[in-house]
MIDOSE-1310 file (N, C-alpha, C; in nm, 2 decimals, decimal comma, always signed):
residues 71
meki	-0,13/+0,34/-2,64/-0,03/+0,24/-2,58/+0,08/+0,32/-2,51; +0,12/+0,43/-2,57/+0,22/+0,52/-2,51/+0,18/+0,57/-2,37; +0,05/+0,60/-2,36/+0,00/+0,65/-2,23/+0,01/+0,55/-2,13; -0,02/+0,42/-2,16/-0,02/+0,31/-2,07/+0,13/+0,29/-2,02
kafg	+0,22/+0,29/-2,11/+0,36/+0,27/-2,08/+0,41/+0,39/-1,99; +0,37/+0,51/-2,01/+0,41/+0,62/-1,93/+0,35/+0,61/-1,79; +0,22/+0,57/-1,79/+0,16/+0,55/-1,66/+0,23/+0,44/-1,58; +0,27/+0,33/-1,64/+0,34/+0,22/-1,57/+0,47/+0,27/-1,52
evlr	+0,54/+0,36/-1,59/+0,66/+0,42/-1,55/+0,64/+0,50/-1,42; +0,54/+0,58/-1,42/+0,50/+0,67/-1,31/+0,48/+0,58/-1,18; +0,40/+0,47/-1,20/+0,38/+0,38/-1,09/+0,50/+0,32/-1,04; +0,59/+0,28/-1,12/+0,72/+0,22/-1,08/+0,80/+0,32/-1,00
nikl	+0,80/+0,45/-1,05/+0,88/+0,55/-0,97/+0,82/+0,58/-0,84; +0,69/+0,58/-0,83/+0,62/+0,60/-0,70/+0,66/+0,48/-0,61; +0,65/+0,36/-0,66/+0,68/+0,24/-0,58/+0,83/+0,25/-0,52; +0,92/+0,29/-0,61/+1,06/+0,30/-0,57/+1,07/+0,40/-0,46
rlsy	+1,01/+0,52/-0,47/+1,02/+0,62/-0,37/+0,96/+0,58/-0,24; +0,85/+0,51/-0,24/+0,79/+0,46/-0,12/+0,87/+0,35/-0,05; +0,94/+0,27/-0,13/+1,02/+0,16/-0,07/+1,14/+0,22/+0,00; +1,19/+0,34/-0,04/+1,31/+0,39/+0,02/+1,27/+0,49/+0,13
sgnr	+1,15/+0,53/+0,15/+1,12/+0,62/+0,26/+1,12/+0,55/+0,39; +1,14/+0,62/+0,50/+1,15/+0,57/+0,63/+1,03/+0,52/+0,70; +0,98/+0,60/+0,79/+0,87/+0,56/+0,88/+0,74/+0,58/+0,80; +0,67/+0,47/+0,77/+0,54/+0,48/+0,70/+0,43/+0,41/+0,79
alyc	+0,31/+0,46/+0,78/+0,20/+0,40/+0,84/+0,10/+0,36/+0,74; +0,03/+0,25/+0,76/-0,07/+0,20/+0,67/-0,21/+0,24/+0,72; -0,29/+0,29/+0,63/-0,42/+0,33/+0,66/-0,52/+0,27/+0,57; -0,64/+0,23/+0,62/-0,75/+0,17/+0,54/-0,80/+0,28/+0,44
ptcg	-0,82/+0,25/+0,32/-0,88/+0,35/+0,22/-1,03/+0,37/+0,25; -1,10/+0,28/+0,32/-1,24/+0,30/+0,34/-1,27/+0,38/+0,46; -1,21/+0,34/+0,58/-1,25/+0,41/+0,70/-1,14/+0,49/+0,76; -1,01/+0,48/+0,71/-0,90/+0,56/+0,76/-0,83/+0,50/+0,88
srnv	-0,87/+0,38/+0,92/-0,81/+0,32/+1,04/-0,67/+0,27/+1,01; -0,59/+0,27/+1,12/-0,45/+0,22/+1,11/-0,44/+0,07/+1,14; -0,56/+0,01/+1,17/-0,56/-0,13/+1,21/-0,57/-0,22/+1,08; -0,46/-0,21/+1,00/-0,46/-0,28/+0,88/-0,34/-0,38/+0,88
rlss	-0,36/-0,50/+0,82/-0,26/-0,60/+0,82/-0,27/-0,68/+0,69; -0,16/-0,75/+0,65/-0,16/-0,84/+0,54/-0,26/-0,96/+0,56; -0,33/-1,00/+0,46/-0,43/-1,11/+0,48/-0,36/-1,24/+0,51; -0,23/-1,26/+0,46/-0,16/-1,39/+0,48/-0,01/-1,36/+0,49
kfdv	+0,06/-1,45/+0,55/+0,20/-1,43/+0,56/+0,26/-1,46/+0,42; +0,19/-1,53/+0,33/+0,24/-1,56/+0,20/+0,22/-1,44/+0,10; +0,15/-1,34/+0,14/+0,12/-1,22/+0,05/+0,25/-1,15/+0,02; +0,35/-1,16/+0,10/+0,47/-1,08/+0,08/+0,55/-1,14/-0,04
wlmp	+0,56/-1,26/-0,06/+0,65/-1,32/-0,16/+0,58/-1,41/-0,26; +0,47/-1,48/-0,23/+0,42/-1,57/-0,31/+0,30/-1,52/-0,40; +0,22/-1,44/-0,34/+0,10/-1,39/-0,40/+0,10/-1,23/-0,39; +0,01/-1,17/-0,47/+0,00/-1,02/-0,46/-0,05/-0,99/-0,32
kryv	+0,00/-0,87/-0,27/-0,04/-0,83/-0,14/-0,19/-0,80/-0,13; -0,26/-0,85/-0,03/-0,40/-0,82/+0,00/-0,40/-0,78/+0,15; -0,46/-0,66/+0,17/-0,47/-0,61/+0,31/-0,61/-0,63/+0,36; -0,62/-0,64/+0,50/-0,74/-0,66/+0,57/-0,75/-0,55/+0,67
cedc	-0,86/-0,48/+0,68/-0,88/-0,38/+0,78/-0,97/-0,45/+0,89; -0,91/-0,45/+1,01/-0,98/-0,51/+1,13/-1,11/-0,44/+1,17; -1,11/-0,31/+1,14/-1,23/-0,23/+1,19/-1,35/-0,23/+1,10; -1,33/-0,21/+0,97/-1,44/-0,21/+0,87/-1,46/-0,33/+0,79
gyig	-1,36/-0,42/+0,79/-1,37/-0,54/+0,71/-1,32/-0,53/+0,56; -1,26/-0,42/+0,53/-1,21/-0,40/+0,39/-1,11/-0,51/+0,36; -1,11/-0,57/+0,24/-1,01/-0,66/+0,19/-0,98/-0,62/+0,05; -0,85/-0,59/+0,03/-0,81/-0,55/-0,11/-0,66/-0,52/-0,12
pivl	-0,62/-0,49/-0,24/-0,47/-0,47/-0,26/-0,43/-0,32/-0,23; -0,52/-0,23/-0,21/-0,49/-0,09/-0,20/-0,50/-0,05/-0,05; -0,39/+0,02/+0,00/-0,40/+0,08/+0,13/-0,32/+0,22/+0,11; -0,35/+0,31/+0,20/-0,28/+0,43/+0,20/-0,15/+0,42/+0,29
eiea	-0,04/+0,45/+0,23/+0,09/+0,45/+0,30/+0,13/+0,60/+0,32; +0,13/+0,64/+0,44/+0,16/+0,78/+0,47/+0,29/+0,79/+0,55; +0,38/+0,87/+0,51/+0,51/+0,88/+0,58/+0,49/+0,97/+0,70; +0,55/+0,92/+0,81/+0,54/+1,00/+0,94/+0,63/+1,12/+0,93
eer	+0,58/+1,23/+0,99/+0,66/+1,35/+0,99/+0,76/+1,35/+1,10; +0,88/+1,40/+1,07/+0,98/+1,41/+1,17/+0,95/+1,53/+1,27; +0,97/+1,50/+1,39/+0,94/+1,61/+1,49/+1,07/+1,65/+1,56
C-alpha cells in the first residue's frame, strides 16, 4: 500500500510540473503525430480527458506532452 501511495505522489508531482511548463506539444503515443485533439469539449471539466489522433485513429487518455526547446 505504501508503494501505491508513493507512486500516486510521484504522478501528482509530474502533473504539477507539466501544468506549470510553458510551450508544450501533444504527440500520439502510437504513431508520434502531432495531429491530436480532445475527443469532446466536455473532456476538460466534466469527464476524464480522452484524446483522438486524426492520423492513426488512436483514442485514449494518454498522450505525450513534450516541452518545446527555447531557441
